[in-house]
C-alpha positions, 0 to 999 in steps of 0.5 A: 831924397824921396818924400813920404808922398813919393813913397806913398805914391809908389806904394799905391802904384805897387798896390794897383799893379799887385791888384792887376796881377791878382786879377790876371792870376784869377783870370788865368786860374779861371781859364786854366780851370776851363781848360781842365774841364774841357780836358776832363770832358775829352777824357770822359768822351775818349773813355766812352768811345773806347768802351763802345769800340771795344764792345763793337769789336767784341760783338764782331768777333762773336759774330765771326765766331758764330759764322765760323761755327756755322761753316764748320757745321756746313762742312760736316754736313757736306762730308756726310752727304758725300759719304751717303752719295758713295753709298748710293753709288755702291748700291747702284753698282750692285744693282747694275751688275746683278741686272746684267747677270740676270739678263744674261742668265735669263736669255740662256735659260729661256733658250734651254727651256724651249729646247727641253719643252720641245724634247719633253713633249716629244718624249711624252707623246712617244711614251704615252702611245707606246705605254698607255697603262704607264700613262694612266699610272703616271696620272694616278701618281701625280694625284697622290704626289699633289695630296702629299704636298698639301700635307708636307710641302717640299723645302723651298729652294734658297734664293740664288742671290743674297743681298748685301747692303752697302755701308752707310754713314750714321745720320748726322742729325741737326747741326749745332749752330750758334745762337745769334743775338737779335740785331746781330745777324751776319750780312748775307753775301751778294 
């Protein structure tokens, strides 16, 4: 049978074992708390990293939207310039066609006027030598006609050609470019 000493010794051993287990539990709790603190710090760091990544992505999307808006305005400007070029080509076609027609008519009219001048000079010489009194009367009538034209000039002859301008596009104005925040300028290619 066990003696009281044996029971006491067993209790001392159990107490020492429980004390060692308590120390181990305390050490485990400290280690667990340390791990929890590390996990909490990792969670905080991850949240901050995701927040910064989200902000950077939003800024990148904003920059891409700005670049897209700039591209749209560039395309509008190119379309406007194309329409202006079409107008200039039309005007140049009118000019070239009119110039060609004028040159043709000038050449024909110059030759006709030379013949008329020669014929008129001949007829005038014949008429003046045949009818000297009529030549004097003709001079007097010409002076009277000049006086009348001073008072009442004849109606001007309307122009042979009336200019019709080509259609032209409305001015495009300043492009509506987005305002980029300072420090977020898009990289230029090249």
